[in-house]
N, C-alpha and C positions, 0 to 999 in steps of 0.2 A: 234506389237499388244499385248496388255496386256492379260495375262492368266486368265481364269475364276477361281475364288476361288473354291476349292473342299469342299464339305460338308461331314464330317466324320460321319459314322454311329456309333451306340453305341458299336458295337463289333469290330470296326476297330482298328487294332493295338493290339488286345488282342489275345495272342497266345493260341491255344487249348492245354491244358495239355496232354502230351503223355499218351496213355492208356485210355483216357476218353471214346472213342467210345466203346472200349472193355468192360469197366465197365458198360456203359449204356446198352449194349447188354446183359451182365450177369444179371444186375438187372431186365431188361425186362423179361428175361426168368423166373426168380423166381416170379415176379409179376403175370405173366400169369399162372404159376403153382398154385398160391394162388387163382386167379380168377376162375380157373377150379374146385376148391373145393367148391365154393359157389353154393347154390341152384339156379335153373333157375329163381326163383321169385325175386332174388336180384336186387335191383334198381341200376341205374347208379350212384347215390350218394353213395351207399354201395360199389360198385366196385371201385369208386374213393378213398373212405376211405381205402379200403384194400391195394390198390397200395401205398398210402402214408404211411400206417403203416408198410408195408413190407420194403419199402425203409428206413424208420427210423430204423427198427430192424436190417437191414443188413449194417448200416453205418460203423461199425467197422470190417466187414467181407468182404472177397473178393474171387475171383475164386481160390485162392491157398489154402483156408481153406477146411476142410473136407466137402464133400457134405452131409454126414449124419448130421453133426452139423448144416449146413445151413438149411437143411430140418426141423430139430427139431425147430430151431428158427422161421422159417416161420409158421410151424404148431402151435406152441405155440402162435404166434401172432394171428392166425386165431381162436383159441379156443373160446375166449371171443366174438369175432364178430359173430361166428356161433351160440353160445349160445344165444346171443341177438336176432339174426334173428329167431331162433327157438321159443323163448319166444314171440316175436312179432307175428309170424305166429299163435301160439297157442292162443294168446289173440284175434286175429282177428277171428279165427275159433269159439272160444267160444262166442264172441259177435254176430256173424252171427247165430249160433245155438240158442242163447237166443232170438234173434229177431224172428226167425222162430217159436219158442215155443210160444212167446207172440202173434204172428199172429194167432195161432191155439187155443187161449184161449176158444173161444166159443165152439169149438169141444170138448176140454177136459172137459169143464163144462157139455156139453150135455151127454157125456158118463158117467160122474160121476152121473148125475141125472138119467140116465138109470139104473145104478146099484141100486140106492135108490128109484127106481120107486115104487109108492104106494100112497094111499090117503094123507098121511102126506106131501109127496113131492109136490103133486098137490096143496094142501091147502097152502103150503108155497109160491109157485110160484104165487098164486093169491093175496098175500099180496104185496102192492106197494113197501115196503122197501125190499122185497125179490123177486121182479120180475126178470125174467131172465136177462134183460139188466143191472139191478143194480148188480146182482150177477156176471155177466161177467166182469164188470168194477172193482168190488172189487177183484175178483180173479186175474185180470190182474195186478192190483197194488201190490197185495201180491206176485205174481210170479216175477214181475219186481224187487222187493226188495230181494226176496229169492234166485232166480236162479243164478247160476254161468255161465251157458252155457255149462257145462260139463255133464248135466243130459241126460239120455235117455228118449224116449217117455214114457216108462213105469213109470219111476220115476216122471215125470211131471204129469202123470195121477194120481199117488198116491197122489200128492199134492192136486189135484183137488178133489179127493174122500174124503180126510181128511177135506177139506174146506166145502164140502157139508154136511158132517157128523156134523160138528160144527154148521153149520147154522140150521140143523134139530134139533139139541139139544136145540136150543133157542126157538123152536116153542111151543105154548100152546097145551094142550091135544086136540085131535080131537073128537068132538061129534060123537057118533055112527051114527046118522041119516045123516051125511054128506058123508058117505062112498060111496054110489051109485052116489050121485050128482057129486063127484069129479073123478069118474072112467074115464070119457072121457078125462079129463086133463092128467091123468096118461098115458093113451094110446097114446095121442098126444106126450108126452115127449118121450116115448119109440120109437115111429116111427121116430121122428126127429133125435134122437141120433143114431138110427140104420142106417139111411140114411147117417149120417156123417161118420159112420164107413165104409160104402161102398165106400165113396169118399176118404178115407185116409187109404191106406194100412199099414202105419207105426202104426197108432193108433189101427187098427184092430189086428195087430200082438201083440202089447202090451197087448191088452185086452185078446187075446187068451192065452197069458202067465198067465194072472191073473186068467182066468177060470181054466187053468191047475193046478194052485196052490191050487185049492179047493173051488172056489167061485161058488158053484152049482146054487145059486139063479140067478146070472147074466147069467149063461149059459142057464137056463130055460127060462128067459125072451127073450134072443136072439132066442132060438128055437121056442118060441111062435110067435115071430115076423116073423120068416122065414115061419112058417106055414100059417100065414095070407097072405103071398105074393104068395102062390101057385096058378097057374091058375085054374079057375073054371073048374070042370069036370076032373081034372087030378087025 
């Protein structure tokens, strides 16, 4: 009876070099040492890259070499990878912070208008080209171009205050007889912005710092608003 032909696998007949298993175990130990130095946020792709870089760096070293020398080589290999990860995480955090600031543009503008509350501000907001929705979008575009994402709430608020100041500087003189007519608009602006502060602890803290720095006018406006909210008969 004829014998069935044997199919040889790709590794059949290839002898395993002596010591291969030991070197594999030695490399695995240093790879895992390197993986343990990565932040928890490291992706599978990053971990795979680290294993590959460590294996390349240790190609000419072995278990008979000094452990301190091996550790230095592994850590030197990790330095650039860790720096890249830190930069990437910082960029992500700044982008997220910038997006959060841009979402709060209307609040920043409202608080800046609160500080500038008065007949001139109310008159400005009644002009179509300076209406609040228009100013909100203009401020958003400005901040999108200006902010890096590393700014605090207080710093973004300062940008909004400067923006409002520049808009007010472009307004024509206000006729005296318009003062009383626009008083209601001024009060509305104050109330809306103060409500925004109630809903945003971060902005309220930033504004408190600004008041503490010597902005008595803004503090007086907030105190006046608080007085109007006291229950009747209290």
